[in-house]
mmCIF entry with sequence, helices, sheets and N, C-alpha, C, O atoms, coordinates in Angstrom:
data_MODEL
# 
_entry.id   MODEL 
# 
_entity.id                         1 
_entity.type                       polymer 
_entity.pdbx_number_of_molecules   1 
# 
_entity_poly.entity_id                      1 
_entity_poly.type                           'polypeptide(L)' 
_entity_poly.nstd_linkage                   no 
_entity_poly.nstd_monomer                   no 
_entity_poly.pdbx_seq_one_letter_code       MLNNSIRRLIVLENEKLVGVITRTNLVEFLRSKLLINATVDSINSE 
_entity_poly.pdbx_seq_one_letter_code_can   MLNNSIRRLIVLENEKLVGVITRTNLVEFLRSKLLINATVDSINSE 
_entity_poly.pdbx_strand_id                 A 
# 
loop_
_entity_poly_seq.entity_id 
_entity_poly_seq.num 
_entity_poly_seq.mon_id 
_entity_poly_seq.hetero 
1 1  MET n 
1 2  LEU n 
1 3  ASN n 
1 4  ASN n 
1 5  SER n 
1 6  ILE n 
1 7  ARG n 
1 8  ARG n 
1 9  LEU n 
1 10 ILE n 
1 11 VAL n 
1 12 LEU n 
1 13 GLU n 
1 14 ASN n 
1 15 GLU n 
1 16 LYS n 
1 17 LEU n 
1 18 VAL n 
1 19 GLY n 
1 20 VAL n 
1 21 ILE n 
1 22 THR n 
1 23 ARG n 
1 24 THR n 
1 25 ASN n 
1 26 LEU n 
1 27 VAL n 
1 28 GLU n 
1 29 PHE n 
1 30 LEU n 
1 31 ARG n 
1 32 SER n 
1 33 LYS n 
1 34 LEU n 
1 35 LEU n 
1 36 ILE n 
1 37 ASN n 
1 38 ALA n 
1 39 THR n 
1 40 VAL n 
1 41 ASP n 
1 42 SER n 
1 43 ILE n 
1 44 ASN n 
1 45 SER n 
1 46 GLU n 
# 
_struct_asym.id          A 
_struct_asym.entity_id   1 
# 
_struct_conf.conf_type_id            HELX_P 
_struct_conf.id                      HELX_P1 
_struct_conf.pdbx_PDB_helix_id       AA1 
_struct_conf.beg_label_comp_id       ARG 
_struct_conf.beg_label_asym_id       A 
_struct_conf.beg_label_seq_id        23 
_struct_conf.pdbx_beg_PDB_ins_code   ? 
_struct_conf.end_label_comp_id       ASN 
_struct_conf.end_label_asym_id       A 
_struct_conf.end_label_seq_id        44 
_struct_conf.pdbx_end_PDB_ins_code   ? 
_struct_conf.beg_auth_comp_id        ARG 
_struct_conf.beg_auth_asym_id        A 
_struct_conf.beg_auth_seq_id         23 
_struct_conf.end_auth_comp_id        ASN 
_struct_conf.end_auth_asym_id        A 
_struct_conf.end_auth_seq_id         44 
_struct_conf.pdbx_PDB_helix_class    1 
_struct_conf.details                 ? 
_struct_conf.pdbx_PDB_helix_length   22 
# 
_struct_conf_type.id          HELX_P 
_struct_conf_type.criteria    ? 
_struct_conf_type.reference   ? 
# 
_struct_sheet.id               AA1 
_struct_sheet.type             ? 
_struct_sheet.number_strands   2 
_struct_sheet.details          ? 
# 
_struct_sheet_order.sheet_id     AA1 
_struct_sheet_order.range_id_1   1 
_struct_sheet_order.range_id_2   2 
_struct_sheet_order.offset       ? 
_struct_sheet_order.sense        anti-parallel 
# 
loop_
_struct_sheet_range.sheet_id 
_struct_sheet_range.id 
_struct_sheet_range.beg_label_comp_id 
_struct_sheet_range.beg_label_asym_id 
_struct_sheet_range.beg_label_seq_id 
_struct_sheet_range.pdbx_beg_PDB_ins_code 
_struct_sheet_range.end_label_comp_id 
_struct_sheet_range.end_label_asym_id 
_struct_sheet_range.end_label_seq_id 
_struct_sheet_range.pdbx_end_PDB_ins_code 
_struct_sheet_range.beg_auth_comp_id 
_struct_sheet_range.beg_auth_asym_id 
_struct_sheet_range.beg_auth_seq_id 
_struct_sheet_range.end_auth_comp_id 
_struct_sheet_range.end_auth_asym_id 
_struct_sheet_range.end_auth_seq_id 
AA1 1 ARG A 8  ? GLU A 13 ? ARG A 8  GLU A 13 
AA1 2 LYS A 16 ? THR A 22 ? LYS A 16 THR A 22 
# 
loop_
_atom_site.group_PDB 
_atom_site.id 
_atom_site.type_symbol 
_atom_site.label_atom_id 
_atom_site.label_alt_id 
_atom_site.label_comp_id 
_atom_site.label_asym_id 
_atom_site.label_entity_id 
_atom_site.label_seq_id 
_atom_site.pdbx_PDB_ins_code 
_atom_site.Cartn_x 
_atom_site.Cartn_y 
_atom_site.Cartn_z 
_atom_site.occupancy 
_atom_site.B_iso_or_equiv 
_atom_site.pdbx_formal_charge 
_atom_site.auth_seq_id 
_atom_site.auth_comp_id 
_atom_site.auth_asym_id 
_atom_site.auth_atom_id 
_atom_site.pdbx_PDB_model_num 
ATOM 1   N N  . MET A 1 1  ? 4.096   -22.129 -1.030 1.00 0.00 ? 1  MET A N  1 
ATOM 2   C CA . MET A 1 1  ? 4.477   -22.810 0.192  1.00 0.00 ? 1  MET A CA 1 
ATOM 3   C C  . MET A 1 1  ? 3.911   -24.226 0.201  1.00 0.00 ? 1  MET A C  1 
ATOM 4   O O  . MET A 1 1  ? 4.594   -25.178 0.579  1.00 0.00 ? 1  MET A O  1 
ATOM 5   N N  . LEU A 1 2  ? 2.653   -24.352 -0.221 1.00 0.00 ? 2  LEU A N  1 
ATOM 6   C CA . LEU A 1 2  ? 2.038   -25.678 -0.216 1.00 0.00 ? 2  LEU A CA 1 
ATOM 7   C C  . LEU A 1 2  ? 2.697   -26.609 -1.225 1.00 0.00 ? 2  LEU A C  1 
ATOM 8   O O  . LEU A 1 2  ? 2.945   -27.780 -0.936 1.00 0.00 ? 2  LEU A O  1 
ATOM 9   N N  . ASN A 1 3  ? 2.977   -26.078 -2.412 1.00 0.00 ? 3  ASN A N  1 
ATOM 10  C CA . ASN A 1 3  ? 3.572   -26.910 -3.459 1.00 0.00 ? 3  ASN A CA 1 
ATOM 11  C C  . ASN A 1 3  ? 4.928   -27.470 -3.071 1.00 0.00 ? 3  ASN A C  1 
ATOM 12  O O  . ASN A 1 3  ? 5.320   -28.538 -3.541 1.00 0.00 ? 3  ASN A O  1 
ATOM 13  N N  . ASN A 1 4  ? 5.641   -26.759 -2.219 1.00 0.00 ? 4  ASN A N  1 
ATOM 14  C CA . ASN A 1 4  ? 6.995   -27.180 -1.832 1.00 0.00 ? 4  ASN A CA 1 
ATOM 15  C C  . ASN A 1 4  ? 7.088   -27.645 -0.380 1.00 0.00 ? 4  ASN A C  1 
ATOM 16  O O  . ASN A 1 4  ? 8.187   -27.799 0.154  1.00 0.00 ? 4  ASN A O  1 
ATOM 17  N N  . SER A 1 5  ? 5.948   -27.867 0.254  1.00 0.00 ? 5  SER A N  1 
ATOM 18  C CA . SER A 1 5  ? 5.885   -28.331 1.652  1.00 0.00 ? 5  SER A CA 1 
ATOM 19  C C  . SER A 1 5  ? 6.665   -27.429 2.607  1.00 0.00 ? 5  SER A C  1 
ATOM 20  O O  . SER A 1 5  ? 7.331   -27.899 3.530  1.00 0.00 ? 5  SER A O  1 
ATOM 21  N N  . ILE A 1 6  ? 6.565   -26.133 2.365  1.00 0.00 ? 6  ILE A N  1 
ATOM 22  C CA . ILE A 1 6  ? 7.222   -25.158 3.241  1.00 0.00 ? 6  ILE A CA 1 
ATOM 23  C C  . ILE A 1 6  ? 6.197   -24.715 4.277  1.00 0.00 ? 6  ILE A C  1 
ATOM 24  O O  . ILE A 1 6  ? 5.117   -24.243 3.922  1.00 0.00 ? 6  ILE A O  1 
ATOM 25  N N  . ARG A 1 7  ? 6.528   -24.864 5.539  1.00 0.00 ? 7  ARG A N  1 
ATOM 26  C CA . ARG A 1 7  ? 5.600   -24.512 6.611  1.00 0.00 ? 7  ARG A CA 1 
ATOM 27  C C  . ARG A 1 7  ? 5.898   -23.155 7.211  1.00 0.00 ? 7  ARG A C  1 
ATOM 28  O O  . ARG A 1 7  ? 5.002   -22.489 7.729  1.00 0.00 ? 7  ARG A O  1 
ATOM 29  N N  . ARG A 1 8  ? 7.158   -22.741 7.142  1.00 0.00 ? 8  ARG A N  1 
ATOM 30  C CA . ARG A 1 8  ? 7.562   -21.470 7.752  1.00 0.00 ? 8  ARG A CA 1 
ATOM 31  C C  . ARG A 1 8  ? 8.570   -20.762 6.863  1.00 0.00 ? 8  ARG A C  1 
ATOM 32  O O  . ARG A 1 8  ? 9.393   -21.400 6.207  1.00 0.00 ? 8  ARG A O  1 
ATOM 33  N N  . LEU A 1 9  ? 8.496   -19.434 6.850  1.00 0.00 ? 9  LEU A N  1 
ATOM 34  C CA . LEU A 1 9  ? 9.486   -18.613 6.160  1.00 0.00 ? 9  LEU A CA 1 
ATOM 35  C C  . LEU A 1 9  ? 10.116  -17.690 7.189  1.00 0.00 ? 9  LEU A C  1 
ATOM 36  O O  . LEU A 1 9  ? 9.417   -17.065 7.985  1.00 0.00 ? 9  LEU A O  1 
ATOM 37  N N  . ILE A 1 10 ? 11.418  -17.610 7.168  1.00 0.00 ? 10 ILE A N  1 
ATOM 38  C CA . ILE A 1 10 ? 12.076  -16.693 8.095  1.00 0.00 ? 10 ILE A CA 1 
ATOM 39  C C  . ILE A 1 10 ? 12.152  -15.311 7.444  1.00 0.00 ? 10 ILE A C  1 
ATOM 40  O O  . ILE A 1 10 ? 12.263  -15.190 6.224  1.00 0.00 ? 10 ILE A O  1 
ATOM 41  N N  . VAL A 1 11 ? 12.092  -14.294 8.265  1.00 0.00 ? 11 VAL A N  1 
ATOM 42  C CA . VAL A 1 11 ? 12.185  -12.910 7.805  1.00 0.00 ? 11 VAL A CA 1 
ATOM 43  C C  . VAL A 1 11 ? 13.485  -12.339 8.360  1.00 0.00 ? 11 VAL A C  1 
ATOM 44  O O  . VAL A 1 11 ? 13.708  -12.320 9.570  1.00 0.00 ? 11 VAL A O  1 
ATOM 45  N N  . LEU A 1 12 ? 14.334  -11.877 7.451  1.00 0.00 ? 12 LEU A N  1 
ATOM 46  C CA . LEU A 1 12 ? 15.627  -11.335 7.838  1.00 0.00 ? 12 LEU A CA 1 
ATOM 47  C C  . LEU A 1 12 ? 15.688  -9.841  7.534  1.00 0.00 ? 12 LEU A C  1 
ATOM 48  O O  . LEU A 1 12 ? 15.119  -9.363  6.552  1.00 0.00 ? 12 LEU A O  1 
ATOM 49  N N  . GLU A 1 13 ? 16.385  -9.126  8.393  1.00 0.00 ? 13 GLU A N  1 
ATOM 50  C CA . GLU A 1 13 ? 16.681  -7.718  8.157  1.00 0.00 ? 13 GLU A CA 1 
ATOM 51  C C  . GLU A 1 13 ? 18.141  -7.524  8.515  1.00 0.00 ? 13 GLU A C  1 
ATOM 52  O O  . GLU A 1 13 ? 18.554  -7.768  9.648  1.00 0.00 ? 13 GLU A O  1 
ATOM 53  N N  . ASN A 1 14 ? 18.918  -7.083  7.538  1.00 0.00 ? 14 ASN A N  1 
ATOM 54  C CA . ASN A 1 14 ? 20.367  -6.938  7.737  1.00 0.00 ? 14 ASN A CA 1 
ATOM 55  C C  . ASN A 1 14 ? 20.984  -8.235  8.253  1.00 0.00 ? 14 ASN A C  1 
ATOM 56  O O  . ASN A 1 14 ? 21.835  -8.227  9.142  1.00 0.00 ? 14 ASN A O  1 
ATOM 57  N N  . GLU A 1 15 ? 20.535  -9.345  7.677  1.00 0.00 ? 15 GLU A N  1 
ATOM 58  C CA . GLU A 1 15 ? 21.039  -10.677 8.009  1.00 0.00 ? 15 GLU A CA 1 
ATOM 59  C C  . GLU A 1 15 ? 20.737  -11.117 9.441  1.00 0.00 ? 15 GLU A C  1 
ATOM 60  O O  . GLU A 1 15 ? 21.368  -12.044 9.950  1.00 0.00 ? 15 GLU A O  1 
ATOM 61  N N  . LYS A 1 16 ? 19.768  -10.451 10.101 1.00 0.00 ? 16 LYS A N  1 
ATOM 62  C CA . LYS A 1 16 ? 19.339  -10.847 11.447 1.00 0.00 ? 16 LYS A CA 1 
ATOM 63  C C  . LYS A 1 16 ? 17.885  -11.290 11.391 1.00 0.00 ? 16 LYS A C  1 
ATOM 64  O O  . LYS A 1 16 ? 17.062  -10.702 10.689 1.00 0.00 ? 16 LYS A O  1 
ATOM 65  N N  . LEU A 1 17 ? 17.592  -12.336 12.146 1.00 0.00 ? 17 LEU A N  1 
ATOM 66  C CA . LEU A 1 17 ? 16.227  -12.842 12.207 1.00 0.00 ? 17 LEU A CA 1 
ATOM 67  C C  . LEU A 1 17 ? 15.324  -11.823 12.904 1.00 0.00 ? 17 LEU A C  1 
ATOM 68  O O  . LEU A 1 17 ? 15.583  -11.408 14.034 1.00 0.00 ? 17 LEU A O  1 
ATOM 69  N N  . VAL A 1 18 ? 14.252  -11.428 12.196 1.00 0.00 ? 18 VAL A N  1 
ATOM 70  C CA . VAL A 1 18 ? 13.313  -10.482 12.790 1.00 0.00 ? 18 VAL A CA 1 
ATOM 71  C C  . VAL A 1 18 ? 11.905  -11.055 12.885 1.00 0.00 ? 18 VAL A C  1 
ATOM 72  O O  . VAL A 1 18 ? 11.022  -10.441 13.482 1.00 0.00 ? 18 VAL A O  1 
ATOM 73  N N  . GLY A 1 19 ? 11.693  -12.241 12.291 1.00 0.00 ? 19 GLY A N  1 
ATOM 74  C CA . GLY A 1 19 ? 10.370  -12.840 12.388 1.00 0.00 ? 19 GLY A CA 1 
ATOM 75  C C  . GLY A 1 19 ? 10.258  -14.134 11.616 1.00 0.00 ? 19 GLY A C  1 
ATOM 76  O O  . GLY A 1 19 ? 11.175  -14.558 10.913 1.00 0.00 ? 19 GLY A O  1 
ATOM 77  N N  . VAL A 1 20 ? 9.096   -14.745 11.775 1.00 0.00 ? 20 VAL A N  1 
ATOM 78  C CA . VAL A 1 20 ? 8.772   -15.990 11.085 1.00 0.00 ? 20 VAL A CA 1 
ATOM 79  C C  . VAL A 1 20 ? 7.335   -15.879 10.598 1.00 0.00 ? 20 VAL A C  1 
ATOM 80  O O  . VAL A 1 20 ? 6.446   -15.479 11.350 1.00 0.00 ? 20 VAL A O  1 
ATOM 81  N N  . ILE A 1 21 ? 7.111   -16.236 9.335  1.00 0.00 ? 21 ILE A N  1 
ATOM 82  C CA . ILE A 1 21 ? 5.760   -16.270 8.777  1.00 0.00 ? 21 ILE A CA 1 
ATOM 83  C C  . ILE A 1 21 ? 5.388   -17.729 8.588  1.00 0.00 ? 21 ILE A C  1 
ATOM 84  O O  . ILE A 1 21 ? 6.129   -18.493 7.969  1.00 0.00 ? 21 ILE A O  1 
ATOM 85  N N  . THR A 1 22 ? 4.237   -18.111 9.125  1.00 0.00 ? 22 THR A N  1 
ATOM 86  C CA . THR A 1 22 ? 3.765   -19.485 8.966  1.00 0.00 ? 22 THR A CA 1 
ATOM 87  C C  . THR A 1 22 ? 2.641   -19.521 7.945  1.00 0.00 ? 22 THR A C  1 
ATOM 88  O O  . THR A 1 22 ? 2.075   -18.486 7.592  1.00 0.00 ? 22 THR A O  1 
ATOM 89  N N  . ARG A 1 23 ? 2.325   -20.708 7.481  1.00 0.00 ? 23 ARG A N  1 
ATOM 90  C CA . ARG A 1 23 ? 1.189   -20.853 6.560  1.00 0.00 ? 23 ARG A CA 1 
ATOM 91  C C  . ARG A 1 23 ? -0.084  -20.352 7.218  1.00 0.00 ? 23 ARG A C  1 
ATOM 92  O O  . ARG A 1 23 ? -0.925  -19.736 6.564  1.00 0.00 ? 23 ARG A O  1 
ATOM 93  N N  . THR A 1 24 ? -0.227  -20.612 8.507  1.00 0.00 ? 24 THR A N  1 
ATOM 94  C CA . THR A 1 24 ? -1.417  -20.157 9.229  1.00 0.00 ? 24 THR A CA 1 
ATOM 95  C C  . THR A 1 24 ? -1.492  -18.638 9.239  1.00 0.00 ? 24 THR A C  1 
ATOM 96  O O  . THR A 1 24 ? -2.566  -18.075 9.025  1.00 0.00 ? 24 THR A O  1 
ATOM 97  N N  . ASN A 1 25 ? -0.364  -17.960 9.486  1.00 0.00 ? 25 ASN A N  1 
ATOM 98  C CA . ASN A 1 25 ? -0.332  -16.496 9.435  1.00 0.00 ? 25 ASN A CA 1 
ATOM 99  C C  . ASN A 1 25 ? -0.790  -15.997 8.072  1.00 0.00 ? 25 ASN A C  1 
ATOM 100 O O  . ASN A 1 25 ? -1.602  -15.076 7.975  1.00 0.00 ? 25 ASN A O  1 
ATOM 101 N N  . LEU A 1 26 ? -0.267  -16.609 7.036  1.00 0.00 ? 26 LEU A N  1 
ATOM 102 C CA . LEU A 1 26 ? -0.579  -16.190 5.683  1.00 0.00 ? 26 LEU A CA 1 
ATOM 103 C C  . LEU A 1 26 ? -2.053  -16.409 5.349  1.00 0.00 ? 26 LEU A C  1 
ATOM 104 O O  . LEU A 1 26 ? -2.689  -15.543 4.747  1.00 0.00 ? 26 LEU A O  1 
ATOM 105 N N  . VAL A 1 27 ? -2.588  -17.540 5.731  1.00 0.00 ? 27 VAL A N  1 
ATOM 106 C CA . VAL A 1 27 ? -4.003  -17.835 5.481  1.00 0.00 ? 27 VAL A CA 1 
ATOM 107 C C  . VAL A 1 27 ? -4.896  -16.855 6.226  1.00 0.00 ? 27 VAL A C  1 
ATOM 108 O O  . VAL A 1 27 ? -5.874  -16.367 5.660  1.00 0.00 ? 27 VAL A O  1 
ATOM 109 N N  . GLU A 1 28 ? -4.583  -16.559 7.472  1.00 0.00 ? 28 GLU A N  1 
ATOM 110 C CA . GLU A 1 28 ? -5.376  -15.603 8.245  1.00 0.00 ? 28 GLU A CA 1 
ATOM 111 C C  . GLU A 1 28 ? -5.340  -14.219 7.612  1.00 0.00 ? 28 GLU A C  1 
ATOM 112 O O  . GLU A 1 28 ? -6.368  -13.546 7.528  1.00 0.00 ? 28 GLU A O  1 
ATOM 113 N N  . PHE A 1 29 ? -4.160  -13.791 7.165  1.00 0.00 ? 29 PHE A N  1 
ATOM 114 C CA . PHE A 1 29 ? -4.032  -12.488 6.524  1.00 0.00 ? 29 PHE A CA 1 
ATOM 115 C C  . PHE A 1 29 ? -4.854  -12.426 5.238  1.00 0.00 ? 29 PHE A C  1 
ATOM 116 O O  . PHE A 1 29 ? -5.602  -11.474 5.019  1.00 0.00 ? 29 PHE A O  1 
ATOM 117 N N  . LEU A 1 30 ? -4.710  -13.448 4.390  1.00 0.00 ? 30 LEU A N  1 
ATOM 118 C CA . LEU A 1 30 ? -5.429  -13.449 3.120  1.00 0.00 ? 30 LEU A CA 1 
ATOM 119 C C  . LEU A 1 30 ? -6.932  -13.518 3.320  1.00 0.00 ? 30 LEU A C  1 
ATOM 120 O O  . LEU A 1 30 ? -7.686  -12.881 2.585  1.00 0.00 ? 30 LEU A O  1 
ATOM 121 N N  . ARG A 1 31 ? -7.375  -14.289 4.311  1.00 0.00 ? 31 ARG A N  1 
ATOM 122 C CA . ARG A 1 31 ? -8.805  -14.388 4.605  1.00 0.00 ? 31 ARG A CA 1 
ATOM 123 C C  . ARG A 1 31 ? -9.361  -13.031 5.023  1.00 0.00 ? 31 ARG A C  1 
ATOM 124 O O  . ARG A 1 31 ? -10.418 -12.620 4.546  1.00 0.00 ? 31 ARG A O  1 
ATOM 125 N N  . SER A 1 32 ? -8.661  -12.339 5.905  1.00 0.00 ? 32 SER A N  1 
ATOM 126 C CA . SER A 1 32 ? -9.144  -11.033 6.354  1.00 0.00 ? 32 SER A CA 1 
ATOM 127 C C  . SER A 1 32 ? -9.121  -10.032 5.207  1.00 0.00 ? 32 SER A C  1 
ATOM 128 O O  . SER A 1 32 ? -10.021 -9.200  5.095  1.00 0.00 ? 32 SER A O  1 
ATOM 129 N N  . LYS A 1 33 ? -8.102  -10.103 4.352  1.00 0.00 ? 33 LYS A N  1 
ATOM 130 C CA . LYS A 1 33 ? -8.018  -9.219  3.191  1.00 0.00 ? 33 LYS A CA 1 
ATOM 131 C C  . LYS A 1 33 ? -9.191  -9.453  2.246  1.00 0.00 ? 33 LYS A C  1 
ATOM 132 O O  . LYS A 1 33 ? -9.780  -8.498  1.740  1.00 0.00 ? 33 LYS A O  1 
ATOM 133 N N  . LEU A 1 34 ? -9.532  -10.717 2.005  1.00 0.00 ? 34 LEU A N  1 
ATOM 134 C CA . LEU A 1 34 ? -10.666 -11.035 1.137  1.00 0.00 ? 34 LEU A CA 1 
ATOM 135 C C  . LEU A 1 34 ? -11.977 -10.549 1.736  1.00 0.00 ? 34 LEU A C  1 
ATOM 136 O O  . LEU A 1 34 ? -12.829 -10.023 1.020  1.00 0.00 ? 34 LEU A O  1 
ATOM 137 N N  . LEU A 1 35 ? -12.145 -10.720 3.044  1.00 0.00 ? 35 LEU A N  1 
ATOM 138 C CA . LEU A 1 35 ? -13.371 -10.262 3.699  1.00 0.00 ? 35 LEU A CA 1 
ATOM 139 C C  . LEU A 1 35 ? -13.495 -8.740  3.632  1.00 0.00 ? 35 LEU A C  1 
ATOM 140 O O  . LEU A 1 35 ? -14.581 -8.210  3.394  1.00 0.00 ? 35 LEU A O  1 
ATOM 141 N N  . ILE A 1 36 ? -12.393 -8.050  3.840  1.00 0.00 ? 36 ILE A N  1 
ATOM 142 C CA . ILE A 1 36 ? -12.406 -6.584  3.769  1.00 0.00 ? 36 ILE A CA 1 
ATOM 143 C C  . ILE A 1 36 ? -12.754 -6.137  2.351  1.00 0.00 ? 36 ILE A C  1 
ATOM 144 O O  . ILE A 1 36 ? -13.590 -5.253  2.165  1.00 0.00 ? 36 ILE A O  1 
ATOM 145 N N  . ASN A 1 37 ? -12.122 -6.740  1.359  1.00 0.00 ? 37 ASN A N  1 
ATOM 146 C CA . ASN A 1 37 ? -12.395 -6.366  -0.034 1.00 0.00 ? 37 ASN A CA 1 
ATOM 147 C C  . ASN A 1 37 ? -13.839 -6.642  -0.414 1.00 0.00 ? 37 ASN A C  1 
ATOM 148 O O  . ASN A 1 37 ? -14.457 -5.839  -1.114 1.00 0.00 ? 37 ASN A O  1 
ATOM 149 N N  . ALA A 1 38 ? -14.385 -7.761  0.034  1.00 0.00 ? 38 ALA A N  1 
ATOM 150 C CA . ALA A 1 38 ? -15.775 -8.091  -0.271 1.00 0.00 ? 38 ALA A CA 1 
ATOM 151 C C  . ALA A 1 38 ? -16.723 -7.085  0.372  1.00 0.00 ? 38 ALA A C  1 
ATOM 152 O O  . ALA A 1 38 ? -17.723 -6.697  -0.232 1.00 0.00 ? 38 ALA A O  1 
ATOM 153 N N  . THR A 1 39 ? -16.410 -6.662  1.598  1.00 0.00 ? 39 THR A N  1 
ATOM 154 C CA . THR A 1 39 ? -17.238 -5.673  2.289  1.00 0.00 ? 39 THR A CA 1 
ATOM 155 C C  . THR A 1 39 ? -17.184 -4.340  1.564  1.00 0.00 ? 39 THR A C  1 
ATOM 156 O O  . THR A 1 39 ? -18.220 -3.705  1.363  1.00 0.00 ? 39 THR A O  1 
ATOM 157 N N  . VAL A 1 40 ? -16.010 -3.910  1.173  1.00 0.00 ? 40 VAL A N  1 
ATOM 158 C CA . VAL A 1 40 ? -15.863 -2.632  0.455  1.00 0.00 ? 40 VAL A CA 1 
ATOM 159 C C  . VAL A 1 40 ? -16.608 -2.698  -0.885 1.00 0.00 ? 40 VAL A C  1 
ATOM 160 O O  . VAL A 1 40 ? -17.299 -1.749  -1.257 1.00 0.00 ? 40 VAL A O  1 
ATOM 161 N N  . ASP A 1 41 ? -16.473 -3.793  -1.594 1.00 0.00 ? 41 ASP A N  1 
ATOM 162 C CA . ASP A 1 41 ? -17.178 -3.957  -2.860 1.00 0.00 ? 41 ASP A CA 1 
ATOM 163 C C  . ASP A 1 41 ? -18.678 -3.907  -2.674 1.00 0.00 ? 41 ASP A C  1 
ATOM 164 O O  . ASP A 1 41 ? -19.395 -3.323  -3.486 1.00 0.00 ? 41 ASP A O  1 
ATOM 165 N N  . SER A 1 42 ? -19.148 -4.519  -1.605 1.00 0.00 ? 42 SER A N  1 
ATOM 166 C CA . SER A 1 42 ? -20.572 -4.524  -1.312 1.00 0.00 ? 42 SER A CA 1 
ATOM 167 C C  . SER A 1 42 ? -21.075 -3.110  -1.023 1.00 0.00 ? 42 SER A C  1 
ATOM 168 O O  . SER A 1 42 ? -22.145 -2.716  -1.488 1.00 0.00 ? 42 SER A O  1 
ATOM 169 N N  . ILE A 1 43 ? -20.303 -2.361  -0.262 1.00 0.00 ? 43 ILE A N  1 
ATOM 170 C CA . ILE A 1 43 ? -20.678 -0.985  0.059  1.00 0.00 ? 43 ILE A CA 1 
ATOM 171 C C  . ILE A 1 43 ? -20.670 -0.113  -1.192 1.00 0.00 ? 43 ILE A C  1 
ATOM 172 O O  . ILE A 1 43 ? -21.561 0.712   -1.388 1.00 0.00 ? 43 ILE A O  1 
ATOM 173 N N  . ASN A 1 44 ? -19.668 -0.300  -2.025 1.00 0.00 ? 44 ASN A N  1 
ATOM 174 C CA . ASN A 1 44 ? -19.554 0.500   -3.248 1.00 0.00 ? 44 ASN A CA 1 
ATOM 175 C C  . ASN A 1 44 ? -20.656 0.191   -4.259 1.00 0.00 ? 44 ASN A C  1 
ATOM 176 O O  . ASN A 1 44 ? -21.017 1.055   -5.058 1.00 0.00 ? 44 ASN A O  1 
ATOM 177 N N  . SER A 1 45 ? -21.184 -1.007  -4.235 1.00 0.00 ? 45 SER A N  1 
ATOM 178 C CA . SER A 1 45 ? -22.207 -1.384  -5.216 1.00 0.00 ? 45 SER A CA 1 
ATOM 179 C C  . SER A 1 45 ? -23.608 -0.927  -4.798 1.00 0.00 ? 45 SER A C  1 
ATOM 180 O O  . SER A 1 45 ? -24.553 -1.038  -5.580 1.00 0.00 ? 45 SER A O  1 
ATOM 181 N N  . GLU A 1 46 ? -23.742 -0.431  -3.610 1.00 0.00 ? 46 GLU A N  1 
ATOM 182 C CA . GLU A 1 46 ? -25.074 0.020   -3.130 1.00 0.00 ? 46 GLU A CA 1 
ATOM 183 C C  . GLU A 1 46 ? -25.441 1.367   -3.663 1.00 0.00 ? 46 GLU A C  1 
ATOM 184 O O  . GLU A 1 46 ? -26.517 1.880   -3.357 1.00 0.00 ? 46 GLU A O  1 
# 
């Protein structure tokens, strides 16, 4: 998205708009995923 200056992606289902994903949505999701994985790894290493 960053490389192509895309700020939003539309989500279609059966050719109907069902949502929009923004860069901010994606960053928030990835950040939470990384934090969860780091926590699980930390617990598993104890």
